[in-house]
N, C-alpha and C positions, 0 to 999 in steps of 0.2 A: 403343467409344469413349464411348458414352453412359454405360456403367457407371463409367468412370473419372471423368467429370464429376460424376456423382451421388456417388461416393465422396469426391471432393475437396470438394464442397459440404457433405457430412455432417461431414467432419473440420473444416472451417472453422467450421461452426456449433457443433460440440461443443467446440472450443477457444476460442471467443469471438472469432475474428478479425473485424476490422471491414473494411468495404469500403474505407475510406480511413483507415489507421492514423495518418496524419499530421494528420488533421482535429482541430481543437480542439473538444471537447465543451462544451456550455453547462450541462449538468445537474450539480448539486452531488453529490459522492460522499462518503459518510460511512464511512471505514474503521473507526471505532470499533464499528460494528454487526457487524463480522466477528470481533471478539475474543470468544473463548469458543465459537465454532462447533465442532462435531464434524465428522468427515470426511464423513458423509452430507449434513449441512446445507451444508457448503462446496461439495461437488460439485453439489448441487442448485441452489445460488444462482449459482455461477461456472462450472460445467462442469469439464471435464478440464483440468488445467494443461498448459502447453506443455512444461514440464520439471520435474523433481524432482531436488533435489540436497541435499547436506549442507553445513553451514556451521559451522565451529568458532569460538566466541567467544574472548575473551581468556584464558579459563580452560578446562581440560579438561572441566569439568562443564557447559560452555555449548554443548554440541553441539545443533544444530538440524537438522530436516528442513525444507526450504523448497520450497514450490510456487511456480513462476514462471508468470505468465500473460502472454499476448501483448500486453496493454495496459500492461505494465510495473508490474504489481501483484505483490507477493510476500507469501505467507503463511508465517509461521514457526510451527512446531508444537512443542508440549511435552505429553507424555502424552495424545495423541489430541485435543488442543484447540489452536485458534489462540491464541497468546499475543502475537504481534506482527504488524503489517502494515506493509509499506513500499511507498511509491509513489515511483518515481525520476523524474528530470528529464524523461523522455519521456512521463510520464502526462498525459493530456489533460483530465481532469476537474478542476474546481475543488475544493479541499479547505479546509474551514473558511473559506470566502470568499476563498481565495487561489489564484492560478494558479502553478504551478511556473514559475520564471523571473522571478518578481517580485523587484525589488531589495530588499535587506535594510532600507534606510531607509524604503521605502514600507510594508513589513510592519510595522515598529515604529510608524510614525505611524498606520496604519489599524487596528491590532489593538486590540480593546476589552478583552481579557483581560490579566491581569498576566503578563508574560513574564520568565523568568529567563534570563540570558545566560551561556553557558559556551563559550569558545573559538569555534568556527565555528557554533554552534547557539543557538537560542532554544527554551525549553521552557515548556509550560503544562500544567496538570492539567485533566482532565475529571471533574467531580464528580457528574454526573447519570447515572452508568453502574452497571451491576451489579457491575463490578469497579473497583478504583482504576486509572485510566488516566492516562498521561502522553503528551504529544505532543512530539516533537522535530522542529523545523524546521531542516534542515541547509542551510548556505549555502556555495557554492563560487564564487569570483570575484565575490563581492558579490551573488549572486542565489540565490533559493530553488532548491535542487537535489534535495532528497529530503525526504520527510515520513515519519516513523515514528510509529506509535501502538502503545503496548505496555502490558501490565499492569505497574504500578509496584510491585507486591508480589512480583515474581519477582526 
């Protein structure tokens, strides 16, 4: 029995499971720092993903391998590097000073960067990065539901 408990604790630690996955974290998370990581660096920083799957974009050439982590973080890979990061509505860390679930009008009033609006999303660029990066803030039912950070040169 003790061996099973140790094994479960090891798997939980390796996959990044939290004691209380529903708890809201207060520490800011910067997904832009993950863009450009290679496999070894990503595994070192984040551990083993909970699952790995493929995702096809709108065009056949937009096939991705995606690492999914238990805290609702997704890494999209291209040529052995992270090119896009997604945090979905269940992600508990603030991103760019925003919490997922924030109403769109609050985001627009409180955001200091210029925002471009298209359909259900707001966009802004990150200029102080090694790569040209863009952030997409996706809204569903009037609240922030997903955040994507991606290389805008792809």
